[in-house]
N, C-alpha and C positions, 0 to 999 in steps of 0.2 A: 621172746626177745625183751630184754630189760630196757625200759624207757629211760633215756637220758634226760636229766633235768638240770637246768643251769643254776648257778649260785651267784650271788653278788660278788663282783670282782673277777668273774670269768670273762674271757674274751670270746666274742661271737665272730666267726669268720663266715662271710657269705659263700654259699655254695657256688661253684662255677656256673650252674644253671640259672643264676639270678641275672640273666641277660635282659636288657630292655628296661630295667628299673634303674633310672639314672641315679637316684639317691643311694640305693643299697648294692648296686652292682660293684663287686670287688671291694666291699667294705669290711673293715675290721672295727668292731665295736666293743668298748669297755662297758660291761654291765655294772652301772653305778648303784642301782637300787632295784630291789626285787622283793615283793611281798604279795599278799593275797589281793591287794588293790591294783597290781600291775607291775610294770618294769620301766626303768629309765636307763638309757645308755647313751654314750657319745661315740660318734665315728672318729677314730683316732688317726686315720690315714688319708684324709682328704682336705689338704690345706686350701684355703680360699685365695683369691688373687689380691688381697689387701692385708694390711697388718694392723696391729693393735693401736699404734700411734695415729693411724688415719681415722680410727673409730673413736678413740679417747685422746683428745689433743693434749691433756695434761701429762700423758705418759711420754717420756723422752727416749724410749728405747724401741727397737724394732722386734716385735714378737709376732710370730705367725698366728693367724686365726684359722680354725678348722671348721668345716661344715659338720656340726654335731648331729644333725638330723633334721627332719622336716617339721618338727613341732617347735613352736615359739621361736622362729628364726630371728625375731627382733630382739631376743634376750641373749646376753652374754653369760656363759658358764665357764667354769674352770676346774681343773684337777691339779694337784700339786703334791710335793713330798716334803713340805716344810710347815707342818702344823704347829711347831714351836714358835714360828714367826707370825702365823695367821690364825687369829682367834676364830672360834665358831666353826672350825673345820670338822668334817665328818669323815671318819675312816671308811674307805670302800673295802680295802684288803691290803695286807702286807705293805704298809708304808705309802699307799696312794690315798689321797684325801680329796674330798669334793667340797667346794665352796669355802666360805669364811668371809671375813671383812674385806670388801673390795677397796675401801679407803686405805687400809693397811697395805694392800698389794700395790697400789699406785706409789705409795711412799717407798716401799721395799724395792720396787723396780727402779725408781728414779735414783735411789741411793746404792744401786747395784748389789743389793743383798739377795735378790732373786734373779736368776738367769733363765733363759729358755730351757735349760736342762732341768729346772725345778718345777715348771708350770706349763700347762697347755690350756689355751683358750678356745672356746667353741661358740658359734652362733647356732642356737637351736639345740635340740636333743632328739633322740629316737625314743619313742614311747610305745608301750604295748598295754592293752587292756588285760584284765585278769584272764588267764589261760591262753591268750593270743600268742604269746611267745612260745609256750609249750606246743601249741598247734603248729606253728611255723617250723619248729624243730622236728616234730613228727613228720612234716611234709618235706623234710630235708632242705629247708631254706638256709639253715644255719648249722655250722659245726661248732660245738662247744670246745673251747680250749681253756683248760684250767691251769695249764703249765706256764703261761706267759708271765715273765718276771716284771715286777713293777718298773724297773729301770727301762725295760724295752718299751713299755707303754708311754712313758714320758719322753723317751729319746729315740723314737722311731723317726730319725732324721731323714731316712730314705722313704719318706711318707708315701710317695707314689709307687714304691716298690714293695711296701710292707705286705700287701695282700699276696703278691707273688712269693715272697719269702715264706709266708704261712703255708702256701701250697707246697713248697719244697719241704717244709718241716713235716707236713702230713704224709708226704711220700705217696707210694702206690699210684693209684689212678689219678691223683692230684698233680703229680709231677708234670704231666703233659700241659696242664693249665698254667704252670709257672712261667712258661715262655710264650703263651698264646697272646695275640694282640687283644686290646680291649674289646673290639668287635670281631669275633671269629670270621665274619663275612669278608674281612679285609685280608684274610690269610690266603 
């Protein structure tokens, strides 16, 4: 059997069997960095109960903040599709960029040059040590999705339903999970 390996820019979809792990249960993660030192990703489908203007008072717009993962949750990270407006951005894949000048972002948001369709903010990130992610994939913790479009990553506005949509896309045995409650014991 051929071993599947992830690439930077792939989306990782948690297997339905990831029950009981509050952070990663029903998670969809954008893999933002991957090399021999390890991997970094952001959970793109779990909005938090507060927004950016509550965290950064100088921002005058209401942008969602997502739980990016359990590592460094006191730090704010972001992905976007406007590298021509934000210097020092690093391309992840096909028009999705990570990071850049936060001072520029504050100004661009306040002057309405950036909207929620252009950028996603995260507290924390998901991280893996070297070979850890590959081991988890071998153990069927993650499904690698290389087909997710950049626009879907930034505009997963049905964030709470994004994992279910991925289950439908996968079809077969996963269809059953697309309608299952968060906790199957409630069924």
